N, C-alpha and C positions, 0 to 999 in steps of 0.2 A: 362839195369837197368833203364835208364831214361824213356824209353817208358813204362815200367811196372809201374813206379811211376805215369806217366801222366794218364795211363789207370785207375789206382786205384783211383786217385783223381777225375777223370771225372765221375766215377761210384758212387760217394758219393752224389746221388741225391734222395731227399725225394719225395714220391708220391705227385703230385700236379695236380690240375684240369687244363686241357687244352681245348682249343676250339676244338670241334669235326669237325667243318667245317671251310673252309677258303674262305672268300670272301673279295677281296681287297677293303679296304676303298676307297671311291671315290676320296678323296683328295690325298691319297697315290698314287693311280694309275695315277692320273693326273700329280702329281709332278714327278713321275718316268718317265712317257712317255715324258713329256716336257723336262726334263733334258737329257734323252737319245737322243732325237731328236736334241737338241741344241749342245750337245757334238759331235754327229755324223756329223752334218753339219760343225762344226769347224774343225774336223779331215779331212773330205773330202776336205775342202777348203785349208787346210795347206799342205796336202800331195797328192793332185790330180795329180801332175806331176810324182810321183813315184809309184802310185798304180798299183799293178799287183799280180796275183795269182801264187805264186812260187810253184814249186814242193817241196814236203816234204823232198826230198833227196838233195835239193840244196837251202838252205835258207839263207846262210850267206851273199850273195851279196845284197839281199833285206834288211837284218838287218843292214848292213853297210850304205846303202842308207838312211834308216830311222834314224839311229843315226846321220848322217851328217845333216839331215833336221830338227832335233828336237831341239827346244829351251827349256829353263828350265820349263816354264809354260806348254808347250805342252806335256812334259813328264808326268805331273800330270793329264792333261786332258785325255791322252790316257790310263793311268793306271786306273782311276776311271771309264772311259767308258767301258773298257774291263773287269774289275774284280769286278765292283760294279753294275753299271746300266744294263749292258747286262745280267748278271746272274739274277738280279731282274726281268727283263722283261720276261725271260724264265720261272722262277719259278712262277710268277704270272699267266702266261698263262697256265702252266701245272696244277696248283692246283685250279684255278678259271675258270670254264668252260665258264663263261660269257665273259672272256677275253682271249679266246684261241688264238686270232690273235696276242697276245703279243709274242707267241712262235716264229713264223717265223720272226717277226720284230726283236726280240732279237738275233736270229740266224744270221740274216743279219748284225747286228751290230758286231757280232763275226767275220764274214767273212770280213767285212771292216777292222777290227783290224788286221786280218791275212794278208790282202793285203798291209797293211802299213809296218809291220816289220817281217812278216813270222814267228811269234812266234807260235810254234806248240800247245802250251797250249790254244790258242784261238780256236783251233778246238777240243781239248780234252774236255774242260769244257762243251760246249753244248752237245756233244755226250754223256758224262756220266750223265749230268743232265737229259736229256730226258730219258735215260735208267733207271735212278733212279726213275724218276717220274712215269714211267710205272710199274716198279717192285713193288713200294710201294703201288700201287693200289690193289695188290692181298693180300688176307689173308694168313696167315700161313708162311710168309717170316721169315726165321731164319738167324742168323749170318753165320752159316756154309754154307748156300746156296750161299752167296756172296763170301765167301772164296773158296768154291769148284769151283765156276764159274771162278774166277781169276786163280786158279790153272789149270783148264782145258784150259783156254786161253793160259797159258804158255806152256802146252804140245802141243797144236795145233800149236802154233807159232814155236816151236822147229822143228817140222816135215815138215811144209808147208810154212815157210817164204820165202824160195828161189823159190818155184814153184807157189805160189798163191799170186798175187799182192795185193788182198784185205787183206789177212792175214798179209802180210808185212806192209801194211798201218796201220792196227789196232795195230800190235805189236810195230811199230815205235811210234805211238801216245800214246798208253796206257802203255805198259810194259816198254819201255825205259824211258818214262817220269816219271812214278811213282815208278819204282823199280830199274832199272839199273843205270840211271844217278845219283840219290841220293847216291847210294852205291859207284859209281866211284868217285864222288867229295869228299866224305868222305875220301877216301884213298889219293886223290891228295892234299887236304888241309892239311891232317896230315903230309904228306911228306914235304910240303913246310914250314909250320909254326912250326913243331916240331924241325926242324933243324935250322931255321932262327930266331926263337923267336915268342912266342905267343903274340897276340895283346892286351890281357887283355881289350878288348872292346874299345880300344883307337881309333878305326875307326868310332865310333858312335858319332854324334854331341852332345856336352854337356860333355860327358865323356872325349873327347879329350882335354878339357880345363884343366883337372887335371892329366890325364894319357898320357904320351908321347908315340909315336909309337916305336916299337922295333928299335934298332939301324940299323938293316939291311934294314929297309924300310924308314928311315927318309929322304933319298934323292931319294926315288923311285918315278918316275913320275906318276905312277898309283895309289899311295896311295891317299885316303883310300879305293879305289874300290878293294876289295879282289879278286873278280872274275877275274879282269884284271891282277892282280899280279900273280895269279896261272896260268892263261892262258898264260902269257908271259913266266912263268917258264917252262911250258910244251911244248908250241908250238912256242915260239920265241916272242920277244918284238914287232915285226912288224906284228904279226898274227891278232891282234885286237880281239882275242877270249876272251870273257867274260864268265868265268865258274861260273854262278850263282849257289848258293847253299842254302840248307835249314837251318833252325836255328841250328840244331845239328852240322852242319858243320861250317858255317860262324861265329856263335856266341857261338859255343860249342867247338869243337876240335881245331879250329883256335884261339879261344880266350884264352883258358887256359887248353887245353888237357882234361883229364878226369874230372877235376874240372869244366871246362867250360861246359861240357856236363851236369853235375849235375845242375849247375846254370840255364842254358837255359831250362832244363826240368822243373824246378820249375816255370820259367816265362811262359812257354807254358801252364802248368797246371793252373796257375792263369788266363790266357787268356781264356781257355776253360771253367773254372768255371764261369767267367764273362759272357760268352755267355749263359751258362746254367741259370744263375740268371736273366739276362735281357730278355731272351726268354721264361720264365717259363710258360706263358699262351698261347704261340703261338701254332697253329695247328702243330701236330708232322710231318705230311707229308711234308708240305711246309718247315719246319725247316730242315728236313733231305735232301731235295733237295738243299736248300741253303748251307748246309754244304759241298757240293761237291766243289764249287769254293773256299771256305775257306780252305778246306783240301788240294786241289791241289796246291793252291798258297803257302802253307806252305811247299811244297816239292821243291820249286824253289826260294824262297827269304828269307832273314833274318827276324826274328820276328820284330825287330825294324823298318826295312824298310817297312814291310807289314802293321804295325800298322798306320804309318803316310802316306806313299806314295801309298799304294795299297788298302786302304779301311778297314783295320782291325778295327780301332777305329770307323769308320763310321757304320760298322755292329752293334757294341754295341749300338750306338746312335739310329739306326733304330729299333733294337729289343726292346729297352726301350720305345721309343716314340710312336711306332706304334703297341704296343702289345694290344690284346683284353682287353676291359674294363669290370669290374664286378661291380654290385651294390648290395645293401642290400636286394632288393626285388626279386632278381633272377639273374641268370647268363645271362646277356644281353651283347652281343658282340658289338664292335664298329660299326658294320654294321647294328645293330638293330635286329639281329636274336636272339631269345630267346632259351635258352637251359634248362629251368626250368624242373626239374625232369629227365633230361637225362645226368646228370653230369658223366663224365668219368675221374677218376684220372689217372695220368700218371703211366703207369706200370713201374715196377722197372727193367725190363729186355728187351732186344732188341726183344726177341721172341714176347712179348705181344705188345710192342710199334709199331711194323710194321704191326700188324693185323688191318689195317685201313679200 
């Protein structure tokens, strides 16, 4: 029901004029490239002693090493590098042919992130972004094409995961990350918090000043990190497993059961509407490519955590401040390209939107 509500609210979009072309503003490209380079250099300097490319089947040793080497500020540096600036680099390169070299540079940034903490999503995001960038170049793309493709991937993975290593690799990165793990954590969080007490969002900074934690967790050494609480519940207190979860889980079923799911659904809908409003004149292709990291991150972290620590609020600021400008004499974009006489209103359905 929550997902149906979010989808309904997200589709309440009036036709509006969008940029037909995307050319990264010179200042924007410079700022993104400089910030990306600065953060990459800082990460390499801080983690040079532990950098290694771990197998996707054995990632926890590297994750524990990264956790032990991470201070408070470096956690934010890594998050914004991996989930804000790297995606921006790839999206700019994919959608602006004059900056195609941004793509391999951005992918290299993702690889650096993976070498630090072996987070599989650092490999998933560029893979799907590049795929989306290629797909949305074709006319006639429909929603059912994407759904059918994912369904076909599930069928192929079912029959060939054990015998074909590449299929196993893709299934591990895409299917497990986007479908299986979110469903698994939903059940695990429900089992833990339904019987030990809902959090009522007392794990969120600010709310914890007025709402105390459940009695069962007041002396828990892992509080308020819900993923570690559930990890200890399932795998033992010494396992160090952190079962990160999406908003429906951590701020939904764990917070208040069915009521929590309703509340977080409203919050997600508000966030998506804010994206829609602030990006109202952005070129649709680059916007769809940028929605890949936003959507994937919302399968793995709480909404409040994403907004502050992983760049959710930063996307809103970017969409608002860097959106194409219009004047009264004609549709003139920030990069100086005129679209007078070629206005194209935003289509009201995905079928038309993706015919770019």
